[in-house]
C-alpha positions, 0 to 999 in steps of 0.5 A: 634680820638684826644688825649682827646677822647682817654684819655676819653675812657680809663678813662671810661673803667677803671671806668666802669671796662671794658677792653680797647679792649672790649670798642674799639670793641664796638666803632668800631661796632657803627661806622660801623653802622653809616657809613652804614647809609651814602649815597653811603656806601659800603654794606660789610664794617668794621671799624678798631680802633687802640687802641694805636693811636685812628686812625679810618679807614673804609675798604670794599670789593665787593660782588659777586652775591652770596653775598660773598666778593671778591677782595682787601680790599679798604679803604673807610674812608669818609672825614668827618668820624671824625664828624660822629665818634663824633656824633656816640660816644655820641649816641651809646657808652652809650648803648654799654657800658651797654651791655658790662657791663651786659655781664661781670656781667653775665660771672662773676656769670654764673656757680656759682650756688650752691655758697653762697653770702652775700647781703644787703636787699634793698626792700621787697614786697609780691613777692620777696626781692631784695639783693644788691650784689655790682655790681648786684642785686639778687632776693630772691623770696617769695617761697625761703624765710623762713616763718615769717623771714622778715629781715629789710632793710639794713640788711646783710644776706647770701643766696644760688645761685639757678640760674643765668639767662641771661636777656636783662636788665642783669643777674638775680641772683636768691638766696634761704634762704631755700635750704639745700645747704645753710646749707652745705655752712655755715658749710663750712665757719665755719668748716675748716675740711669740707672746707679741705675735712676731714669731709663730709656732707653725707646727709641733711634734712631741714624744713626751719626755724624750724629744720635741720638734717645733717649726717657727716662723717670723712675721718680721724679716728682721727677726730670726725666729730660731734665734729668738726662741734659743735666746742668748747662749741658749737661755730661753730654750734652756728654761723650757728644757728645765721645766720639761725635765731635760726633754730635748728640743729641736727648733727648725725654721718653717718654710712654705716650700715643702721640699725645703721644709722636709729637709729642715724637719730632718735636722740635724741630718743633712739631706741631699734630695727630696722627692714628693709624691703629692697624691700619695702624700709621701716624701722620699728623702735621699741622704748620704750614707754616713747621714742615714742613721742620723736622719732616721734617729734612735729607734726611728725617732727623728724620722717619726717627729719629722713626719708628724711636723711636715704632715708627709710620710717620710721614706729615708734612703741612702745614696747607695741604696738608690744607686743599687735600685736604679742599677737593678731596675736597669738590669732586670726592670721593675717588678710589682713588689718593687713599686712602693716606698720605705717607711719606718715602723713607729713601734720598732723603728725599723724600716719596712717596705710599703707596696703601692698597691696598699698591701701590708708592709714588708719587713726587710727580711721579706723584701730581701727574700722577694728580691732574691726570688726575683734575682733567681727568676731573672737569672733563669730567664737569662739562662733560657734566653742564652740557650735559646740563642745558642740553639738558634746559632747552631741551627744557623750554622747547620743550615749554612753547612747544608747550603754549602754542601748543596752548592758543592754538589751543584758545582760538581754536577756542573763540572761533570757536565762541562767535562762531558761537554769537553770530552764530546767536543774532543771526540768530535774533533778527533773524529773529524781529524780522522775523517780528514786524514782518510780523504787525503790518502785516497786522493794520493792513490788515484789513476794516472793521467792518460798521457803518461 
């Protein structure tokens, strides 16, 4: 190889950002392929290229019956190998250089999933948007774009690397504008305490383009994690919000106490009480009546984000609702349908009743119908009980009357017997008196004495 070709190859390697060794390696492979196309070429041969002098030599070995090389290395460089090299370089080098560049670009981005990159919008259609990252292009699929967010061509945006694929046409880098990891990386850029590890983002829940909640924790008791993320007059969080096109961000302090963390996750609503069922993974939250709509949020958004942030299914109920339920249970007891929890439908944002037996959730209308039916049954049972009590009372009264009548009859009989006894005694006394008067009269009428 003459000196002009050496200088041209070195300049090409420098311009394309390819190492000199990789370029000459590709040249050696191309020359080897060209040599094997020559008549009487050795079956097992290779090309050595001196990267200093540019000298190219072809070496070969014999193959045994098993196809294994043996014997000494032979220099089988053709006499016209310089002409072959000149023809081959033009035909093969461009393709090989492209392959080397593609591999270099893939190695540059391989393993960078989870990082944030800045690109320029090139073109957009209904399927994806292309971002120019400089040496390569990134693919921003429609599914990874924020709804109604349509940056103009030439605009610079930040994106989160989701995947790096190896393809025949080079590396394909898939990025996202909706991934929660984008929030974490943006805060790392704006908050030095997060980049240094002093402040950690423990949890993140996001509805792209609308609202995000993050829970932060400080490893230094002297550093306020929320204040560090907000910055002076909100400067730090404002930079993140601007990059996300006005998406609202709630920053709450993380807590190891799950009861306290659920309360903080529902900010800005004020929570009065939290009851957690660890087995079911449900947190029943009681809020004042005037805080109910704020705790649930527009279309249930605040409750959904708090659920994702805390990892618990959150049932938000007002004080009045809890008081009515407790009063109902004290009056009528608990029914099977009443054992469960209120949940928020993620699609409609409406509250639904989830029975504890795992059956499908009920709408508010179905729950009210079941409650009305239970009330009717309870009223019917109460009426039956009252009628039964009235009948029992009436029977008792009749029994008492009968008993009184029987007593009166017995007393009348006793009185009659007593009268009869008195009359008998009177008759006996009268008879005795009559008998006594007859004996007296007989004595008065008796014979006179003899001396009269």
